[in-house]
C-alpha positions in Angstrom: 122.3 87.9 75.8 119.5 88.2 78.3 120.2 90.2 81.5 119.5 88.2 84.7 120.1 88.1 88.5 121.8 91.0 90.2 122.5 92.9 86.9 118.8 92.8 86.0 117.9 94.1 89.5 120.4 96.9 89.3 119.0 97.9 85.8 115.5 97.8 87.1 116.3 100.1 90.1 118.2 102.4 87.8 115.2 102.7 85.4 112.9 103.2 88.4 115.0 106.0 89.7 115.1 107.6 86.3 111.3 107.3 86.0 110.9 109.0 89.4 113.2 111.8 88.4 111.3 112.4 85.2 108.0 112.4 87.2 109.4 115.1 89.5 110.8 117.2 86.6 107.7 116.9 84.4 105.5 118.2 87.3 107.5 121.5 87.1 107.0 121.8 83.3 104.8 124.6 82.1 103.2 123.4 78.9 103.5 126.3 76.3 100.1 127.5 75.2 101.1 127.1 71.5 102.1 123.5 72.1 99.0 122.7 74.0 96.8 124.2 71.3 98.6 122.3 68.5 98.3 119.0 70.3 94.7 119.5 71.0 94.1 120.5 67.4 95.9 117.5 66.0 93.8 115.3 68.3 90.6 116.9 67.0 89.7 118.3 70.5 88.4 121.8 70.7 90.8 124.3 72.4 90.4 124.9 76.2 88.4 121.7 76.8 91.5 120.2 78.4 93.6 122.1 80.9 97.4 122.2 80.8 97.6 120.3 84.1 95.7 117.4 82.5 98.0 117.5 79.5 100.9 117.4 81.8 99.3 114.4 83.6 99.1 112.7 80.2 102.8 113.3 79.6 103.6 111.8 82.9 101.6 108.8 82.2 103.3 108.4 78.8 106.8 108.7 80.5 105.8 106.1 83.1 104.5 103.7 80.4 107.8 103.9 78.5 109.7 103.1 81.7 107.5 100.1 82.5 107.9 98.8 78.9 111.6 99.0 79.2 111.6 97.4 82.6 109.5 94.5 81.3 112.3 93.5 79.0 115.2 93.8 81.4 115.0 90.3 82.7 113.7 88.7 79.5 110.8 86.2 79.4 108.2 89.0 78.9 108.2 90.0 82.6 110.3 92.2 84.8 112.7 91.0 87.5 111.2 91.5 90.9 113.6 93.6 93.0 113.8 93.7 96.8 110.9 95.9 98.0 113.2 97.6 100.6 115.8 98.5 97.9 113.0 100.0 95.7 111.6 102.0 98.6 115.0 103.2 99.6 115.7 104.4 96.1 112.4 106.2 95.9 113.0 107.8 99.3 116.4 108.9 98.2 115.1 110.6 95.0 112.4 112.4 97.1 115.0 113.5 99.6 117.3 115.0 97.0 114.4 116.9 95.3 113.7 120.4 96.6 110.3 120.5 98.2 108.2 123.6 99.1 106.6 122.8 102.4 102.8 123.2 102.6 103.1 123.5 106.4 105.9 125.1 108.2 105.8 124.1 111.9 107.8 122.2 114.5 104.6 120.9 116.1 103.4 117.5 114.9 99.8 118.2 116.0 99.8 121.3 113.8 101.1 119.3 110.8 98.6 116.6 111.3 95.7 119.0 111.4 96.9 121.0 108.4 97.3 117.9 106.2 94.1 116.3 107.3 92.0 115.7 104.1 95.1 116.1 101.9 96.5 112.7 102.8 94.3 109.6 102.8 95.5 108.5 106.3 96.2 110.0 109.7 99.6 111.7 109.9 101.4 110.1 112.8 105.0 111.1 113.3 107.2 108.9 115.4 109.7 110.0 118.0 113.1 110.3 116.3 115.3 111.3 119.2 116.2 114.4 121.2 118.3 115.9 118.4 115.4 115.6 115.9 113.8 118.9 115.0 110.7 119.0 112.8 110.5 121.8 110.2 107.3 121.1 108.4 105.7 118.8 105.8 103.5 118.3 102.8 101.5 115.9 100.8 103.7 114.0 98.4 103.7 111.0 96.1 106.2 108.1 96.1 105.9 106.2 92.9 102.1 106.2 92.5 101.1 106.3 96.1 100.3 109.3 98.3 102.6 109.7 101.3 103.3 112.2 104.0 106.7 114.0 103.5 108.1 115.8 106.5 111.4 117.8 106.7 113.6 117.5 109.8 117.0 118.3 111.2 118.9 115.4 112.8 121.8 116.8 114.8 121.9 119.7 112.3 121.8 117.5 109.2 118.9 117.8 106.7 116.6 114.8 106.9 113.4 113.5 105.3 110.8 111.3 106.9 108.2 109.6 104.7 105.2 108.0 106.3 103.4 105.4 104.1 101.2 102.4 104.1 103.6 99.4 104.2 101.4 97.1 102.1 101.5 99.5 99.1 105.3 99.1 99.0 105.6 95.4 99.8 106.9 96.1 103.3 106.1 93.8 106.2 103.9 95.7 108.8 106.1 94.3 111.6 109.4 95.3 110.0 112.0 96.3 112.7 114.3 99.2 111.9 116.5 98.2 109.0 119.3 100.2 107.3 119.2 99.9 103.5 121.9 101.4 101.2 120.4 103.5 98.4 123.1 103.4 95.7 121.2 104.4 92.6 122.3 107.1 90.2 120.4 109.7 92.2 122.8 109.4 95.1 125.4 111.5 93.2 128.9 111.3 94.6 128.1 109.1 97.5 125.4 106.6 98.4 123.1 107.3 101.3 121.5 105.0 103.9 117.8 104.8 104.5 116.3 103.6 107.8 113.0 101.7 107.1 110.6 100.3 109.6 106.9 99.7 110.2 104.7 99.6 113.3 101.6 97.9 111.9 99.4 100.3 110.2 102.1 102.6 109.0 105.6 102.3 107.6 108.4 104.9 107.6 111.5 105.7 105.6 114.1 108.1 107.2 117.0 109.5 105.2 119.6 112.2 106.1 122.3 114.0 104.3 124.7 112.4 106.8 124.0 108.7 107.0 125.8 108.4 110.3 122.9 110.2 111.9 120.7 107.1 111.3 123.0 104.5 112.8 122.1 103.5 116.3 119.0 105.8 116.2 116.1 104.5 118.3 112.7 105.2 116.7 109.3 104.5 118.2 
């Protein structure tokens, strides 16, 4: 029986979350020298002509390809079910929030963060005002799916929070999207789902998520 409708969408989001989790985990993997040499030897490539980081990139690509192949069959008909872009973005933001990130820049000054990440991110870092109880801790270059984004760490009323700045067109988000709460209820949420506040102001889009979803409700961002 072919999966369709809401079930197909839930399966797609579940696979997407799993693929993102694998991407994050594989980035931490140190390829053993013996394994690298054996793989290169079997491929007929002289040792040390490919660095371990490139081998790891190949593993990541292979894992992503497997996920995409499976997704392609979820809805039948040779093509994947097309999920809601906001649900997909919320799930990716959730996975990134739950992962432990080492900050490249530790500063509570948005100007310092912008200057430090200039050249590392292919757009200008522009942090919105999140409210009087919002405290910036720092940020880094990050990837969401296959796109480079700006990851910044915050405290909202004491709760740990993540803000992701992105280009809306890369995630299928309307550039004029008003602040919208989206429930991220994928497997990565663990014991309880978390809400994600998503909006766009033209050139840039944002996804804000906190350990305590109540910190997002009624929050004015600009």
